[in-house]
C-alpha positions as a Markdown table, in Angstrom:
| # | Residue | x | y | z |
|---|---|---|---|---|
| 1 | Unk | 96.1 | 133.2 | 104.4 |
| 2 | Unk | 98.2 | 130.8 | 106.4 |
| 3 | Unk | 101.2 | 129.2 | 104.6 |
| 4 | Unk | 102.7 | 125.7 | 105.1 |
| 5 | Unk | 105.6 | 123.8 | 103.6 |
| 6 | Unk | 108.7 | 124.8 | 101.8 |
| 7 | Unk | 110.3 | 128.2 | 101.9 |
| 8 | Unk | 109.8 | 130.4 | 98.9 |
| 9 | Unk | 112.8 | 130.3 | 96.5 |
| 10 | Unk | 114.0 | 133.8 | 96.0 |
| 11 | Unk | 113.7 | 135.0 | 92.4 |
| 12 | Unk | 111.6 | 131.9 | 91.4 |
| 13 | Unk | 108.3 | 132.7 | 89.6 |
| 14 | Unk | 105.4 | 130.6 | 91.0 |
| 15 | Unk | 102.2 | 130.1 | 89.1 |
| 16 | Unk | 99.0 | 130.2 | 91.1 |
| 17 | Unk | 97.4 | 126.8 | 91.3 |
| 18 | Unk | 94.1 | 126.7 | 93.2 |
| 19 | Unk | 92.8 | 123.3 | 94.4 |
| 20 | Unk | 90.1 | 121.7 | 96.5 |
| 21 | Unk | 90.8 | 118.9 | 99.0 |
| 22 | Unk | 88.6 | 116.9 | 101.4 |
| 23 | Unk | 88.7 | 115.5 | 104.8 |
| 24 | Unk | 86.4 | 112.5 | 104.4 |
| 25 | Unk | 85.2 | 110.9 | 107.6 |
| 26 | Unk | 83.1 | 107.9 | 108.4 |
| 27 | Unk | 82.9 | 107.3 | 112.2 |
| 28 | Unk | 86.5 | 107.3 | 113.5 |
| 29 | Unk | 88.0 | 106.4 | 110.1 |
| 30 | Unk | 89.2 | 108.8 | 107.4 |
| 31 | Unk | 89.5 | 108.1 | 103.6 |
| 32 | Unk | 92.8 | 109.4 | 102.2 |
| 33 | Unk | 94.7 | 108.6 | 99.1 |
| 34 | Unk | 98.1 | 107.2 | 98.5 |
| 35 | Unk | 99.9 | 108.6 | 95.5 |
| 36 | Unk | 102.9 | 106.7 | 94.0 |
| 37 | Unk | 104.4 | 109.4 | 91.8 |
| 38 | Unk | 106.4 | 111.6 | 91.9 |
| 39 | Unk | 107.2 | 110.3 | 95.4 |
| 40 | Unk | 105.1 | 107.9 | 97.4 |
| 41 | Unk | 102.9 | 109.8 | 100.0 |
| 42 | Unk | 99.5 | 110.0 | 101.7 |
| 43 | Unk | 97.3 | 113.0 | 100.9 |
| 44 | Unk | 93.9 | 114.4 | 101.4 |
| 45 | Unk | 91.9 | 113.5 | 98.2 |
| 46 | Unk | 91.7 | 116.5 | 95.9 |
| 47 | Unk | 93.5 | 118.5 | 93.3 |
| 48 | Unk | 93.6 | 121.4 | 90.9 |
| 49 | Unk | 90.6 | 123.4 | 90.0 |
| 50 | Unk | 90.3 | 123.4 | 86.2 |
| 51 | Unk | 89.5 | 126.6 | 84.2 |
| 52 | Unk | 85.8 | 127.3 | 84.3 |
| 53 | Unk | 85.3 | 124.9 | 87.2 |
| 54 | Unk | 84.2 | 125.9 | 90.7 |
| 55 | Unk | 85.9 | 124.6 | 93.9 |
| 56 | Unk | 82.9 | 122.2 | 94.8 |
| 57 | Unk | 82.8 | 120.8 | 91.3 |
| 58 | Unk | 86.5 | 120.2 | 91.3 |
| 59 | Unk | 86.3 | 118.6 | 94.8 |
| 60 | Unk | 83.7 | 116.1 | 93.6 |
| 61 | Unk | 85.6 | 115.3 | 90.5 |
| 62 | Unk | 89.0 | 115.0 | 92.2 |
| 63 | Unk | 87.7 | 112.9 | 95.1 |
| 64 | Unk | 86.2 | 110.5 | 92.6 |
| 65 | Unk | 89.3 | 110.3 | 90.4 |
| 66 | Unk | 91.6 | 109.7 | 93.4 |
| 67 | Unk | 89.4 | 107.4 | 95.5 |
| 68 | Unk | 86.4 | 106.2 | 93.4 |
| 69 | Unk | 84.0 | 107.5 | 96.0 |
| 70 | Unk | 81.1 | 110.0 | 95.6 |
| 71 | Unk | 80.7 | 112.5 | 98.5 |
| 72 | Unk | 78.1 | 114.8 | 99.9 |
| 73 | Unk | 77.6 | 117.5 | 102.6 |
| 74 | Unk | 80.8 | 119.4 | 101.7 |
| 75 | Unk | 81.5 | 122.2 | 104.2 |
| 76 | Unk | 84.4 | 124.6 | 103.8 |
| 77 | Unk | 86.9 | 124.5 | 106.6 |
| 78 | Unk | 89.3 | 127.1 | 105.3 |
| 79 | Unk | 92.3 | 127.5 | 103.0 |
| 80 | Unk | 96.1 | 127.6 | 103.1 |
| 81 | Unk | 98.8 | 128.1 | 100.6 |
| 82 | Unk | 102.1 | 126.4 | 99.9 |
| 83 | Unk | 104.9 | 127.0 | 97.5 |
| 84 | Unk | 106.3 | 123.9 | 95.8 |
| 85 | Unk | 107.8 | 122.4 | 92.7 |
| 86 | Unk | 105.4 | 120.0 | 91.0 |
| 87 | Unk | 107.7 | 117.7 | 88.9 |
| 88 | Unk | 104.7 | 115.9 | 87.2 |
| 89 | Unk | 103.8 | 119.3 | 85.6 |
| 90 | Unk | 107.4 | 120.8 | 85.5 |
| 91 | Unk | 105.8 | 123.7 | 87.4 |
| 92 | Unk | 106.8 | 125.9 | 90.3 |
| 93 | Unk | 103.4 | 126.5 | 92.0 |
| 94 | Unk | 101.8 | 128.6 | 94.6 |
| 95 | Unk | 99.1 | 126.1 | 95.6 |
| 96 | Unk | 96.1 | 127.7 | 97.1 |
| 97 | Unk | 94.4 | 124.8 | 98.9 |
| 98 | Unk | 90.7 | 125.0 | 99.8 |
| 99 | Unk | 89.9 | 122.4 | 102.4 |
| 100 | Unk | 86.4 | 120.9 | 102.9 |
| 101 | Unk | 84.9 | 118.4 | 105.4 |
| 102 | Unk | 82.6 | 115.9 | 103.5 |
| 103 | Unk | 81.0 | 112.5 | 103.9 |
| 104 | Unk | 82.0 | 109.6 | 101.6 |
| 105 | Unk | 78.7 | 108.2 | 100.4 |
| 106 | Unk | 79.2 | 105.5 | 97.8 |
| 107 | Unk | 82.2 | 103.7 | 96.3 |
| 108 | Unk | 81.5 | 103.8 | 92.6 |
| 109 | Unk | 84.7 | 102.4 | 91.3 |
| 110 | Unk | 88.4 | 102.0 | 92.0 |
| 111 | Unk | 90.4 | 105.2 | 91.6 |
| 112 | Unk | 90.4 | 106.4 | 88.0 |
| 113 | Unk | 93.6 | 108.4 | 88.3 |
| 114 | Unk | 96.7 | 106.4 | 87.7 |
| 115 | Unk | 99.0 | 105.8 | 90.7 |
| 116 | Unk | 96.3 | 106.5 | 93.4 |
| 117 | Unk | 95.0 | 104.1 | 95.9 |
| 118 | Unk | 92.1 | 104.8 | 98.3 |
| 119 | Unk | 93.0 | 104.1 | 101.9 |
| 120 | Unk | 90.8 | 103.9 | 105.0 |
| 121 | Unk | 92.6 | 104.6 | 108.2 |
| 122 | Unk | 91.8 | 105.4 | 111.8 |
| 123 | Unk | 92.0 | 109.2 | 112.2 |
| 124 | Unk | 95.1 | 109.2 | 114.4 |
| 125 | Unk | 97.0 | 107.0 | 112.0 |
| 126 | Unk | 95.8 | 109.1 | 109.0 |
| 127 | Unk | 96.9 | 112.3 | 110.7 |
| 128 | Unk | 100.4 | 110.9 | 111.3 |
| 129 | Unk | 100.7 | 109.6 | 107.7 |
| 130 | Unk | 99.7 | 112.7 | 105.8 |
| 131 | Unk | 102.7 | 114.2 | 104.0 |
| 132 | Unk | 101.6 | 117.8 | 104.0 |
| 133 | Unk | 101.6 | 120.0 | 107.1 |
| 134 | Unk | 98.6 | 122.0 | 105.8 |
| 135 | Unk | 96.5 | 118.8 | 105.4 |
| 136 | Unk | 97.5 | 117.7 | 108.9 |
| 137 | Unk | 96.6 | 121.1 | 110.3 |
| 138 | Unk | 93.0 | 121.1 | 108.9 |
| 139 | Unk | 92.4 | 117.5 | 109.8 |
| 140 | Unk | 93.6 | 118.0 | 113.4 |
| 141 | Unk | 91.3 | 121.1 | 113.7 |
| 142 | Unk | 88.2 | 118.9 | 113.2 |
| 143 | Unk | 88.9 | 117.0 | 116.5 |
| 144 | Unk | 89.8 | 120.2 | 118.5 |
| 145 | Unk | 86.3 | 121.5 | 118.2 |
């Protein structure tokens, strides 16, 4: 599995943290999320898969929590991993990121997860704004096909 991001810290124990994330397109625009804490950054909507939850169920839940939108037509694009410290959980994590392409269908509410804002951007701007190299890689692959 391809790896992006920070180098592994020698001797550091990392806990596996699988997650599901979405590239959400409508025409030439992409719906991404801006997260304020622990550091302001733009991300693909998504997050951790809870125990007993499958990737698609987590994807729908996380996209709704971070954007307020419901989605459909999720199609898996691939996966990558990255090793990082997650200060909000005080956790050294091996994030296993499952990436999907999906359509935003209906805005049901404002984001329900504190500190998140849903942002529509033209795809080139969104690609440039994403903080994570793995997210940028999968978003860019969509337009290479």
